[in-house]
N, C-alpha and C positions, 0 to 999 in steps of 0.2 A: 417130330417135336418133343422135347423132354419137358417132363413135368417135375418141378422140385418142390420139396416140402420142407419149411422152415418151422421149427418148433421154437416158440418164443415165450419166455418167462418175463413177466412185467409186474410192476406195482399196479394195483387196481385204483388208478387215477384217471378221472375224466380227461379225455383227449389223447390218451396214449395210443388208442387203436386208430384214431384219425391220422396221427403223425406217422405211424408205421405204414398205413394204407398209401399215403402221400409219397412217401419215400420209394415204396414198390413202384408206384405208377411213374414218377419223375425220373427213375433210374431205368425205364424201358422195360418193365415186366408187366405182365397181364395176371391179375388175381383170378384163379380159377375156382378157389374154394377158400372159406374161411370158417374156422371152428373155435369158439372161445368158451372156456369154462373158468368159473372162480376157483381159487385154490389157496385157501387159508387167508393171508393177507395180500394176496396178489391175483393174478390170472395167468392162465396158460393159453396160448393162441397157437394154432396150427394154420398156416397158410400155405396153400398149393399156388404155385406160380409157374408161368412158362414165359420165356423171353420173346420180345419183339426183335428178330434177327439174332446177332451174335452178342451175347452177354455173359459175364462170368458171375455165377450164383455166389461165389466166395466174396466178391466185392460187395454185392448186395448185403450179405450177411454182416459184414464188418460195418457197414453204413447203418444198419439197423441197430446193431449192438451199441453204437454211439449215441443213440436217441436218449433223451431224459426219460427215466422210468422203466427203461429196458434193463432187465437183469441179466439175461443171457439169451443167446441165439445158437441154436444147433441145427445142422442141416442133415436131411435124410433124402437121399436121391431116389427117384422112382422113375420108371420108364412107362411109356403109354401102354405096354402091353401088361405090365404087373398090375393086378387089381389093388385098390386103394380102400381105406376104410372111409374115405370121403365120398360124398355125393356131390357131383358138379351141379352148381346152381347158376342160372342166368345171372350176368352182371346187374341188370336192372332190378333184380329182387333184393339187392344188398342195400341195407339202411344203416348209416352210420350215426 
C-alpha cells in the first residue's frame, strides 16, 4: 500500500481544513496523518493519505487545489518502507 504526502498551503480561514478532509474522504482516500502549523497569514498542512483501492493522487491533488482558500498543493511520494517525519495516529483521535 502506498502512502502519499500532500503539502497544502492555505489561508488561515475557519472551515478550510474541514473542506480538505471532506474532499479526501469523498474521493476514496484514507487520512493516515495530519499536521497543521500556522505560517504568517496562512497555514501549512501536511496530510498523509493512502487509497481505498485504485486511485490517482494527481486527481486528488487537483481537486484539493480548486477548493476555496487553498493556495497550493504539492505532492511528495513516500513508500511504506521509507520512514516519515509523521507519527501515525488513529482516525478516532482526530478532532476537526
